[in-house]
C-alpha positions in Angstrom: -6.5 13.5 18.0 -7.4 13.4 14.3 -5.2 14.5 11.4 -6.4 16.7 8.6 -4.0 17.7 5.8 -4.3 19.5 2.4 -1.0 19.7 0.7 0.3 21.2 -2.5 3.9 20.8 -3.6 5.8 21.6 -6.8 9.2 20.2 -7.4 10.5 20.6 -11.0 8.0 18.8 -13.3 6.2 17.0 -10.4 3.1 18.4 -8.7 1.6 16.9 -5.5 -2.0 17.9 -4.6 -3.5 15.7 -1.9 -6.0 15.9 0.9 -6.3 13.3 3.7 -8.1 12.7 7.0 -7.1 10.2 9.6 -9.3 9.8 12.8 -8.0 9.6 16.3 -6.0 6.3 16.7 -6.3 5.5 13.0 -3.7 4.1 10.7 -3.7 5.3 7.0 -1.6 3.3 4.5 -0.4 5.3 1.5 0.2 3.2 -1.6 1.3 4.1 -5.1 3.9 3.4 -7.8 7.4 4.8 -7.7 7.2 8.6 -8.4 3.6 8.9 -7.3 4.3 11.2 -4.4 4.3 9.0 -1.4 7.6 10.1 0.1 6.9 13.7 -0.8 3.7 13.5 1.1 5.5 12.1 4.2 8.2 14.8 3.8 5.6 17.5 3.9 3.8 16.0 6.9 7.1 15.7 8.8 8.3 19.2 8.0 11.4 17.9 6.0 9.9 19.4 2.8 8.3 22.8 2.4 5.1 22.6 0.4 3.9 25.3 -1.9 0.6 25.5 0.1 -0.5 23.4 3.1 -3.0 23.1 5.9 -2.0 20.4 8.4 -3.9 20.1 11.6 -3.3 17.5 14.3 -6.1 17.8 16.8 -6.3 21.5 17.7 -2.7 22.2 16.6 -1.6 23.6 13.3 1.6 22.0 12.1 2.1 23.5 8.7 4.0 26.6 10.0 6.1 24.6 12.5 9.7 23.4 12.0 10.1 19.6 12.0 11.5 19.4 15.5 8.4 21.2 16.9 5.8 19.0 15.4 5.8 16.1 17.9 6.2 13.6 15.1 7.9 10.2 15.1 9.5 9.1 11.8 10.5 5.5 11.1 12.1 4.6 7.7 13.5 1.5 6.1 16.9 2.5 7.4 16.9 2.4 11.2 19.4 5.4 11.3 20.7 4.5 14.7 23.5 6.5 16.2 26.6 4.2 15.8 28.4 5.7 18.8 25.6 5.1 21.3 24.3 2.0 22.9 20.9 0.6 22.1 19.6 2.0 25.4 20.9 5.4 24.8 19.7 5.4 21.2 16.1 4.9 22.4 16.6 7.3 25.4 17.7 10.0 22.9 14.0 10.5 21.9 12.7 11.4 25.4 15.8 13.3 26.2 15.2 15.5 23.2 11.7 16.3 24.7 13.2 17.5 27.9 13.2 14.4 30.1 16.1 13.9 32.5 18.6 11.1 32.0 17.1 8.7 34.5 13.5 9.1 33.2 14.6 8.9 29.6 16.4 5.6 30.3 13.4 4.3 32.2 11.2 5.0 29.1 13.8 3.5 26.8 13.8 0.2 28.8 10.0 0.2 28.7 9.9 0.4 25.0 12.8 -1.9 24.4 10.7 -4.5 26.4 7.6 -3.7 24.4 9.5 -4.5 21.1 11.2 -7.6 22.5 14.7 -6.0 22.3 15.5 -5.4 26.0 18.4 -7.9 25.8 20.2 -5.7 23.3 20.3 -2.6 25.6 24.0 -2.6 26.0 24.9 -3.4 22.4 26.1 -1.0 19.8 24.1 -0.8 16.5 26.9 -2.5 14.6 26.3 -5.6 16.7 22.6 -5.9 15.6 21.0 -7.8 12.7 18.7 -5.9 10.4 15.6 -7.1 12.2 17.1 -6.3 15.6 18.1 -2.8 14.5 14.6 -2.1 13.2 13.1 -3.2 16.5 15.3 -0.7 18.2 14.2 2.0 15.7 10.6 1.3 16.4 11.3 1.6 20.2 13.1 4.9 19.6 10.2 6.3 17.5 7.6 5.4 20.1 9.7 6.5 23.1 9.2 10.1 22.0 5.5 9.6 22.5 4.7 11.2 19.1 1.2 12.5 18.3 1.8 11.6 14.7 3.9 8.5 13.7 5.1 8.4 10.1 6.3 5.0 8.8 8.2 5.2 5.5 8.5 1.6 4.1 9.7 0.3 7.5 9.9 -3.3 6.3 11.3 -2.8 2.8 15.0 -3.5 3.8 14.3 -6.5 5.9 14.7 -10.1 4.7 11.8 -12.5 4.4 12.4 -14.0 7.8 12.6 -10.7 9.8 9.8 -8.8 8.0 6.8 -10.9 9.4 8.1 -10.5 13.0 8.4 -6.7 12.6 5.0 -6.5 10.9 3.5 -8.4 13.9 5.3 -6.1 16.3 4.0 -3.0 14.5 0.5 -4.4 14.5 0.7 -4.8 18.3 2.2 -1.4 19.1 -0.1 0.4 16.7 -3.0 -1.2 18.5 -1.7 0.6 21.6 -2.0 3.9 19.8 -4.4 5.8 22.1 -4.6 9.3 20.6 -1.8 8.7 18.2 -2.3 9.0 14.4 -0.2 6.9 12.1 0.6 7.3 8.3 2.3 4.3 6.7 3.9 4.5 3.3 4.3 1.0 1.8 4.4 -0.8 -1.5 3.2 -4.1 0.0 -0.5 -4.8 0.3 0.1 -7.2 3.1 1.4 -4.2 5.2 -1.7 -2.3 4.4 -4.0 -5.2 5.3 -2.2 -6.1 8.5 -1.6 -2.6 9.8 -4.0 0.0 8.3 -7.6 0.9 8.7 -7.8 2.9 5.5 -5.8 3.2 2.3 -5.0 6.2 0.1 -3.6 5.3 -3.4 -1.6 8.0 -5.2 -0.8 8.3 -8.9 1.1 11.3 -10.4 0.8 13.3 -7.2 -3.0 12.9 -6.8 -5.4 10.6 -5.0 -7.0 8.0 -7.3 -8.5 5.7 -4.7 -9.3 5.9 -1.0 -11.4 4.0 1.6 -11.3 1.2 4.1 -8.3 -1.1 3.4 -10.1 -4.3 2.7 -12.7 -2.6 0.5 -10.1 -0.9 -1.7 -8.0 -4.0 -2.1 -10.9 -6.3 -2.6 -12.5 -4.1 -5.3 -9.7 -2.0 -6.9 -10.7 0.7 -9.4 -7.3 1.3 -10.9 -4.7 -0.9 -12.6 -2.0 -0.2 -10.1 -4.2 -1.1 -7.1 -5.4 -4.3 -8.9 -1.8 -5.3 -9.5 -0.7 -4.9 -5.9 -3.8 -6.6 -4.7 -3.0 -9.5 -7.0 -6.2 -9.2 -9.0 -7.1 -8.9 -12.7 -8.7 -5.7 -13.9 -10.3 -4.9 -17.3 -11.5 -1.4 -18.2 -14.6 -0.6 -20.3 -18.2 0.4 -20.1 -20.8 -1.4 -17.9 -23.6 -3.3 -19.7 -26.5 -5.3 -18.3 -24.4 -8.5 -18.7 -21.0 -7.2 -17.5 -18.5 -5.0 -19.3 -17.8 -4.0 -22.9 -14.2 -3.2 -23.7 -13.0 -0.5 -26.0 -12.6 -3.0 -28.9 -16.2 -4.3 -28.4 -15.4 -7.5 -26.5 -17.8 -8.5 -23.8 -16.6 -9.6 -20.3 -19.6 -11.2 -18.7 -19.9 -10.6 -14.9 -21.9 -9.5 -12.0 -22.7 -5.7 -11.6 -21.8 -4.2 -8.2 -24.7 -2.6 -6.4 -23.5 0.9 -7.2 -22.8 0.2 -10.8 -24.9 1.9 -13.5 -25.0 0.6 -17.1 -23.4 2.8 -19.7 -20.9 4.2 -17.2 -17.1 3.7 -17.1 -16.4 0.5 -15.3 -13.7 -2.1 -14.4 -14.2 -5.8 -14.3 -12.2 -7.4 -11.4 -11.5 -11.1 -10.9 -8.8 -13.2 -9.2 -6.1 -15.1 -11.0 -7.4 -18.3 -9.4 -10.7 -17.8 -11.3 -8.9 -18.1 -14.6 -8.7 -21.6 -16.2 -6.1 -22.3 -18.9 -6.6 -24.7 -21.8 -4.8 -25.6 -25.0 -5.6 -23.2 -27.8 -7.2 -25.9 -30.0 -9.9 -26.6 -27.4 -13.1 -25.1 -28.8 -15.2 -23.9 -25.8 -14.0 -25.5 -22.6 -16.7 -26.1 -20.1 -19.5 -23.7 -19.4 -17.9 -20.3 -18.7 -19.2 -17.4 -20.7 -15.8 -15.7 -20.9 -13.4 -17.5 -23.2 -10.7 -15.9 -25.2 -7.3 -16.7 -26.8 -4.1 -15.3 -25.3 -0.4 -15.6 -25.5 1.7 -16.7 -22.5 4.1 -13.9 -21.6 5.7 -15.0 -18.3 5.6 -17.9 -15.9 6.8 -17.2 -12.4 6.5 -19.0 -9.0 3.9 -17.4 -6.8 3.8 -19.2 -3.5 2.6 -22.8 -4.1 1.4 -22.0 -7.6 2.8 -20.8 -10.9 1.5 -17.4 -12.1 1.0 -17.1 -15.8 0.8 -13.5 -17.2 -0.4 -13.0 -20.8 1.4 -10.9 -23.4 0.2 -8.9 -26.3 -1.6 -5.5 -27.1 -5.3 -6.2 -26.6 -7.5 -5.9 -23.5 -6.5 -9.4 -22.4 -2.7 -8.5 -22.2 -1.3 -8.6 -18.7 -4.0 -10.8 -17.2 -2.9 -13.4 -14.7 -3.8 -17.0 -14.1 -2.7 -19.3 -11.3 -1.8 -22.9 -12.1 -0.3 -25.9 -10.4 3.2 -26.9 -11.5 1.7 -30.1 -12.8 -0.8 -28.2 -15.0 2.0 -26.1 -16.4 3.9 -29.3 -17.3 0.9 -31.0 -18.7 0.0 -28.1 -20.9 3.7 -27.6 -21.9 3.4 -23.9 -21.3 6.2 -21.5 -22.1 6.5 -17.9 -23.2 4.9 -17.6 -26.6 2.5 -20.5 -26.2 -1.0 -19.7 -27.5 -3.7 -20.7 -25.0 -7.4 -20.3 -24.4 -8.4 -18.8 -21.1 -11.9 -19.1 -19.5 -13.5 -17.3 -16.6 -16.9 -18.0 -15.1 -19.1 -14.9 -15.1 -20.0 -15.4 -11.5 -16.4 -14.8 -10.5 -16.2 -11.4 -12.2 -17.5 -8.3 -10.5 -18.0 -5.0 -12.4 -17.4 -1.8 -10.4 -17.6 1.8 -11.3 -14.3 3.1 -12.6 -12.5 5.9 -10.6 -12.6 9.4 -12.2 -9.6 10.6 -14.0 -7.0 12.3 -11.9 -8.0 15.7 -13.3 -11.6 15.2 -12.2 -10.6 13.8 -8.8 -8.3 16.8 -8.4 -11.2 19.1 -8.8 -13.5 17.1 -6.5 -11.0 16.8 -3.7 -9.7 20.3 -3.8 -12.4 22.7 -4.9 -11.4 26.2 -5.9 -13.5 29.3 -5.7 
């Protein structure tokens, strides 16, 4: 069964106005900076928040007028919220018991789902005897044991350590693949969660949708600075030209126009940090790249096996990233405040249409008569 929702919510100075559609068996990841409305959206879908106006349909059922307990929804947050006085088995059995199953049947379902999440061996333990990763496995089992039509995941990996998170991510990928008619909405700040678990992505900013589409398409070609940042890409805004993009200060960023890009229209140039080469400032014009510009080193931070340099300053080149080997950082004697010259080959830069402003997108997504 598919999910369709149109939600408006006003809380103090914050307004949420979002529409979304998730097909049967689909997984939608909701991304956005802090305060963008992700948790508020989930609260409205779950019934824990009362929106100003809402239409929420799950298949043929209307949910917007139902209390939370009548919506057939499973909610999994970063805190497992297990009942401390119950065993693991009875924690999971609580979900089917609440739907009217008898004790024996509820325990049978609980054992099934504990097996599915590789936690059957913890059945007789109390939550206090579990690690964070183990407790989250049990929480996943409890959410699924209720056989929810709609599963809401609120940053389910955020509280886990780096060793536990990949295992739970793999577990979620497997059980979400068994979705059948279930619809899943995942709130996350991690693009890896979106790539691993979701079919489509919705990006929120200031309570409105600013990007949406297939996960890999959105993260590979971001149209907003936030999405570019979480995808680990550089983004420069300006106006499309035949040769690439012209920034507001008149600088040209040479690149390849996307097929849907029209010259003279608002645009963003996107390129990976690995495409940026770094040279001493005194080097005149290193190599053949058409894009060369001076910049100031802002920060240098480990990023996997490389060092990520981020530029400082006020111009269009501020905040750009470049990936270097530790040896290159040492050879160039880089440190915050060092002036460098960056170069980017035009063939590695793609120019895409910029997303409309939130105000325009608000009108397009929620027409009024």
